[in-house]
N, C-alpha and C positions, 0 to 999 in steps of 0.2 A: 504494500500500500504506500510505499515511500514516495513513489512518483505521482501519486494522486492527491487531490485536494478535497476539502469539504468545508462547510461552514464551521464556525468555532464550536457550536454546540455539539455537532456530530463528532468532530475531532475529540472533544473532551469526553463524550460518552464512550467512544471507541477505546480511548486510552484507559478510562476507568474500568470498563467492563470486560475488555479483552486484552489489550496490549500490555497493561501493567503486570499481568500474571501469565503472559504467554508462555514463559518457560515452565509453568506448572500445568499447562493444558496439554493433554496427551491426545493426539488425533487418532480416533478409533476408526473413522471412515471419512473420506472426503471425495468430492467430485467437482470438476471444473469444466464448464462448457467450452466447446472448441473455440468460440469467438471471444473468450476471456471475460464475458460480461458477468457471469454468475459463478460463485464458488459456494459450496455447501460443505459443512463440517459437522461431524459428531465428535465431541471432545469430552474427555474425562478430566474433571477439575480436581486436581490433587489438593487444592487448598480447602475444599469443602469440609474435609474431616476436622479442620481446625476452626471452622465457623460455628454458626448456630446449630445446636443438635438437631439432627434430622434433615438437614439441608440437602436438596437434590445434588447428586455428584456428577451429572452429565449436563453438557451445554450444547445446544444446537445453534449454529451461526450461519446466516445467509448473507454473503457479501454481494453487492451489486455495484458494478463499475460502469460509468459513462465514459466510454473511450474518447468520444469527440470533445467533451468538456473537461476530461481528465479529473473527474470527481468520483466520489464513492458514497454509498450509503450502506447501512447494515441493519439486520434484525438479529435478535438474540433471545433465547429462551432457556432457562434452567429447567431440566426435566429429570424425573427420578429413574427412568428406565431407558436404555439405549433404543428399544423399539419405539418408544414415544418420541425420542429425538428424531429418529428416522421418519416417523409419520409426519412430524412438524415440517421437516424439510421436503418430503414428497409432496405435501399439499401447498408448497411454495414453489413448485415447478421442478424439483429434482427428480430425475427418472428413478423409479423404484429399484431397478436392477443395477444402479450405479452407486448405491450408497451402502453396500454390504459392509459389515464390520470386519476388521482385521482379525482373522482367527488366532493369530499369535498373541493378541492382547486380550486379557480378561479370561475368566473361566468359560469354557464352551458349554452349550446346552447339554444337559444330562440325558435327555430322552426326546422322542419324537413329539410328545405332547407339548413340551416347552418350545420346540421349533415351530410347531403349528400355531401356537398362541402368539408367539412373537411376530410371525408373518401376518397374522390377522390384525394385531395391534398396529403394526407399521402401515397396513393398508387401510384400516377402518378407524384410525385414531381420531379422525375428525367427526366421528359419530358420537363422541363422548366429550364431556367437560370434566377436567380434573378438579376435584374439590378438596383433596387432602392427600398428603404423602409424608412418609417418614422413612429415612434411610438410617439404619444402624450398621456401622462397620465394626462392631465388636467381633473380634476373631472367634469367640465362642458361639456367636449367633449372628452371622451376617445376614440381614434380612431387610427388604424394602417392601413396604405396604403402600398401596395406592387406592384411594376411593374415587370412583368415577360415576358420573351421572349421564345416562343416555339422553341425547338431545331430542330423540323421538319419544314423546310422552306415552306413546302406545307400546313402546318396547317392553317385552317381558323382562322381569327382574330389572327395573329401571335404574337400580343402583348396583354397581359392581365393585368388587374388591379384587385387585390383582396383587399377588404376593410372590416376590422373588426371594429364594433362599439359596445361599452359597454353601456348598460342602467344601470346607477348607482342606480336608484331608484328600478327597478325590480331585479337588480343584475343578468342580463343575457347578452349574447352577440349574435350578428348576424354576419354572414359572407356572402358576396355577391361578384360576379365576373362580370366583363365587358370585352368586346373585342374591340380591336382597330387595325387599319390598320398600323399606324406608331408609333414609340416610342415617337415622339413629342406629339401626341394626348394623349397617355397614361400618360406621365409626366405632361401635362397640366391639365388633370383631377385630378391627385393627388394634384397638387399645389392648384387648386381651392377648393378641398375638405378641405385641411388643413387651408385654409383661411376662411372657413365657407360658401363658395359659393356652396351649395349642389345642384348638378344636377343629373339626372338619369344616371346610368351606361348604356352605349350602350350594347345591347345583344351580346353574342358571336355568330358569324356566324356559322351555322351548316356546317359540312363537305359536300362537293358537292357529290350528289348521282350519281352513274353511271347508265345511262339509257340503258338498254339492248334492242336490237331489239326484236320485238315480234317474237316468234317462229312460223315458218310456220306450219300450220296444217298438221298432218300426213295423208297421203293417206290411206284409209282403206286397210287392208291386203287382197290380192286376195283370193277368196274362192277356195278350191280344187274342181276340176270338179266332178260333180255328177256321181255316178255309176249306171248304169242300172241294174236292177235285172233280 
């Protein structure tokens, strides 16, 4: 960004929010458009562990360059899960197949259920609003809980909890999802989990299927009258 300019407010925001701790931001994924206009980053913020307890440890950054005017702008969002950072970038124009996480950085998924849920969160993240998250990097219980609200009021289980747990011995992680009817129930489950009271996540209720009336059997087509020879 050294050869680009911006107004004083943008420069100051970029310095405070990104540049001042750039040596503590680990790029887990990045994509740059061929024309150099857009850059997308999923970053792990190593300073988060020293900040306010529970702070999200991932940062999504979208840089936009105006090549003709030699200026730049940026958007940034702290998010609790890498899949949510990917989703944030995808819905700002980043191709979904171009922002995959570096498999050498961070614990890999432990099972197919984790991979499937991460892919769904990355693709459908704009269907939900995040209401609460807490990240604990205690080596004895590395866990992140996230409470989400479905933007579609008709959605089954309108409140969701997503929980990521890291197995520090196997160095893998699992991601699971539960469905709740009220926000109070979702937040209570998060609080219980963070206090070590591990209970099963209630399943997400499936969407109601529409029962269509059985079709009336068609009457056989009338046969043409036979002709006498």
